[in-house]
N, C-alpha and C positions, 0 to 999 in steps of 0.2 A: 504494500499500499504506500503510495507516494505521500509526500508531505502535504497536509491539509486535506487528504483524501477522506472519504467517508466509507465506512463499512456498509456493504449492501444489506438491505433489510431483508431477512428471510421471509419467504412466502409460505403461507399455510395452505393446506388442502382446500379450504374455504376460498382462499384468494384465487387459486387456480381454477376452481369451479366457476367463479364469477367471471373469469376472463372468457369463458365459453358461452356466456349468456348474451344474446344479442340485445342491442339498445332498442328502445321503443320504435315501432314502425311509425312512418309518417301518417298523420291522420287527415291531412288536407287532400283535396282532390288531386290525383296525379296528372302530370302534363300529357301522358300517353293515354291511348284509348285501347279498347279490347281489340280493334282492328290493327293497331300498331303492334300489339303483342302477337297476334296471330301471323302477321307478315314476318315476324322474326323467327318463326318456326318452320323448319323444312316441310314442304307440303306433304311428303310421304308419311309424316308422323301421324296424320289424321286418317291414314288408310287402315281399314280393318280387314284382316285376313281371316276368313272362316277356318282355313286349314291350320294356320298358326295358332288361333285361338283354341281350337280343339286339341291341338297338341299339348297345350298346358293343362287342359282338363284330364287328358289321358296320362300325362306325366304324374300329375298330383295323385290321381286315383291308383296308379300303378304303385306308387310309393305307399299310399294308405293300405293297400292290399298286402304289400310285402311285409309292413310292420304287423298287420293283423295275422298273417301266415306265421310269422316267426313267434309272435305271442302265443298263439294257440297250439302251435306245434311243438315248441321247445321249452317254454317257460316252466312247464310242469316237471321237466327233468332237472332243472336248477335247484340245488339244495338251498334251504334258508340259511343265513339271511340274504344271500345273493339273489334269490328269487324276487324279494322285496325290492331290491335296487333295480332289477331288470323291469319290474312293473313300473316303477317311478320313471325310468327313462322312456318306456313305451308311452306313458301318459303324456309326457311333456312333448316328445317329438311328434307323436300322432296328433296332438292338439295343435302343434305348430303348423304341420302340413295341411291339417283340416281347416285351419285359419285361411291358408292359401286358397282352398277350395271355397271358402266363403267369399273371398275377394273376387274370384272369377264370377260367382253368382252376382256379386255387386256390380260387376262390370255389365252383365247382362241386363240389370235394372237400368243402366245408364245407356243401353243401346250401343255399348262399346265393344261387343263381342263379335258381331258380324254386320253385314249390311241388310240382314233380314230380321224384322222385328219379332216374327213368330218363332224363329230359331232362338233368338235371345231369350224370349219369355219362356220358352219350353225348357231349355237348359237351365235358366235360373230358377224356374219353378221346381225342377227335379233337384237340384243341388241344394237349394235353400230349404226345401221341405225335408230333405235328408237330415239337415241340421237343425230342424224344428223352427225355421224361420218362416213367417208368413210372407212369401215372395212379393205378391202384388201390394199387399198392405205396406210393407216396408218400402217398396219401390216408390210409392206416391208420397209417403211422408218424407222419405229421403230426398225426392225431387224438390219438395218445398224447402227442405233444408238448404239445398244448393241455391234455390231461388231467393233465399232471405238470410244468407249467412251473415253473421255479425249484427243482425237486427235485434234489438232487445224486446221488440214487440212481435215479430213474425218468424224468427228463427225456430227450428223445430227441436233441436237437441242441444244438451248442455248449455241451456240458456241461463246466463247468470242473472242474479238478482241485485237490485240496488240495495244499498245498506238498510234502508227502511223496511225492506220486506224480508230481511234475513231472519229466520226463527231466533227466538230470544236465547236458546240454549247453545247456538252456534259458537259464540265466544268462549264457552266453557269446554268445548270439544277441540279447540285449536291448541293442543298440547300432544306430546308423543303418543300417549295411550289413546287419546281421542282420535287422532289421525290415523293410527293403526286400525282402529275399529271402523272408521269411515271407509278407508281404503279397502278393507276385507269385504265389507258389505257391498261396496260399489263394484268390485271385481267378481264377486260370486253372485249377487242378486241383482246388479244394476240392469242387465239386459232383459231378463224377464219382467222386472218391474216396469221398465220402460214400455214394453210391448203390451203389457197388461193393464198398466195403470197410468201410463204417460209420465212416469217419474222422470224428472230432469227435463222434460219436454216443455213447449210453450203452453201457457194456460189457455184453456178453452172455457166457453160459458156453460159447459156441461161435461159430464164424465166422457173421457176420451180413451179408447181402447183400440189397439190395432186388429183385434179379432172381430170388432163390431162393424158390420158393413153399413150400419145406419148411424155411426158415430160421427161427431163433428169434424174428424180428420179428412173424411172423403165426401166427394160430391156425387151427384146422382149418376154420372157417367162411369164412375169408378166402382160402384157398389157391387156389381156382379162379379167383378174380378176378385173383390174381397171375399166373396163366397168361395171362389176357386182356391184362393190361398188357404182359407180354412179347411177346405176339402183336402188339400195337400197335407196339412198338418195332421188331420185325423187319419188319413191313409198311412202316414208315417208312424203315428202313435200305435195304430192297429198292428202294423208290421213289427214294431218294437214289442208289443204285447205278445204276439205269437213266438217271437224269438225268445222272450223271458219264459214263456210256458215251456218251450222246447229245451232251452239251455239252462234256464235258471236266472233268477234276478241278479245274483251276485256276478255271474258271468257277463250279463248284459252291462252291468255298472262298470265292470273292469274294462271290458272291451270298447264300450261305446260311451257310457255316462261320464266317466272322469275326462276322457279327452274332449268331450263336449263342453264341460265346465272350463277346460283351458281355452277352447275357442271363444266361449262367451267372455271370459276375462280378457283375452287379448283384444276382442272387439271393443270392449268399453275402454281398455287402456289406450288403445290407438286413437280412438275417437276424442277421448278426453284431452290427450296431450296435443292433438292437432289443433284443438280449439280453445285450449286453456293455457294461458301463458301471460306474465305480467307485460310483455311487450306488445301484445295484441290489443287493438282498440275494439270497442263495440259502440254502436251508434243507436241513438233514438230516431224516431221518424223525421226529426227536423234536419238530421245530417246524413242519414244512411242513403247510400246508393249501392247498386249492384256490384260495380267493379271494386270499390273499397271494401265491401263486405267479402267479396270472393278472396281478396288479398289478405284478409285478417285471419290467416291460417298458418300454421307453423310446420315446416318440414322437420323430421327427426331422424336420427341414426339408430337403428336397431342391429347394427352389425350385420352378421350373416343372415339374420332373419329379414332383412330388406329383400333379399331375393326370394326367400321362402314366402314372403307375404306379397309377392309380386310388385314390389316398390310402391305400395300404397302409402307406406310410411315416409319415404323421403322424396316423394314427387307429389305431394298432396296439393301444394300450391297450383301447380299445372293442372292437376285434376279438377280443381275448383273452377279454373278459368275455361277449361275445355273438357267437360265430363265424358263426352263421347269418344275421346281419344283412347285407344287401347293402351293397356299398362306397358306392354313391351316397347312402346315408343315414347313413354312419358319421361324417361331419364334423359333422352336426347333432346326432348322438347324443354325440359327443365334447364339444361345447360345453355340452350339457345336464348331463353328469356331472362336469365339472371342479369346480364349486363344492362338490358333495357329497364328491368324493374328496379335495379339498384336497391336502396334502402327499403323499398316495398316488399322485396323478397326476404323472407325470414327463415333461417335454419338454425337450429339448436343442437349442438353436438353433445350436450350433457348426457352422460350415461342414463338410461331410462329409469332405473330405480331412484337415482338422485333427483331426476327431473320430477318423477311423480310425487316424491316426498316434498320437494320445494313447492310445486304447484299446490298440493293440498294444504301447504302452510301458508303461502302467500296469496292465493287466489280464492278468497272467501266471498267477495261481493265486488260490485263495480260502482264507481262514483265518478263525478267530474273532478277534475284537478281545481283546487281552490284558486280562484282568480283567473282561471283560464278563459281565453275568448272563444274557445270551441264549446259552445253551450251544449251541443248534442253528442259529444265525445265522451266516452266513459272507459275507465281503466280499472284493472283488477287491483284490489287493496285488501289489507287485513287488519287494520288498526281499529280497535273500538274505543 
């Protein structure tokens, strides 16, 4: 150290983590338009290939079958306690691959699978029903989410509450035990509670349920297809019942039930982290517009799982801008639009467990910045 020099201040893990956290996204209207963004993307990125899309379906289902075959053919030969470890590995990897199947069905709902709507709906209905998802019901509510992303009044999922509407007990839950409980409930029960009771969804003037064709979520043109979704779920449940009668309930839970819980947990986790972040603005009706809302989402890094999940995790910004673009072109499109979007593009490389804990701690409600001129712009906060 030279004369008059200063010793470097050591960095802590917390400091290193903060380096990876993006600053707030701009909340003002961007200078570019959706048309400008589209021009920046190579035209072939918007092309849907039926053969290529089906190749991903077959690829994922082949892996699902391979894991099923290994589990049912060999796990009983493994002595305890190693057999328990084998089952744990099976549940995690099968759940991850089935999450990829879920994402493909999600693409069908966006008409990003092929150029034929009836093929998309047929494939989506089969795949989602197999995972106990009401395909058309979710397709229409999710479409409204894409149409109203970032709107405090009209968005459909993970709609944050203003401070005045947060339940009184919330401030007593913002501690390590409380956050653990909330995260566990969210990852295990969040998806079925959303489908059945619209938990975390936008408020309606009456009871809203994804299984109710006459509920407020759907209009008259959509109701018949909600019945079709319900029929798909009933058919899947009947098939699972027959399997349980034949193989036993414990067999069904081990082979199908636990991986399905993993799928549901990942679905909630991915969606939550895409739309919950201190750097993302939300808007009331005085400020909201579609483009700024679509940009109010966060790309994340799940490591090797990015590929397993067909990049829905790290190309979500592009997906919200052009939801009919197939997933296998979304990475190229993301690289193309990042220079144009500039600070409007947000990516957080924070490890997922740390990000989940941080967001559960810091993103409790939204409110306007004190003294801000942006009257209709709201940010996540946690101070009571």
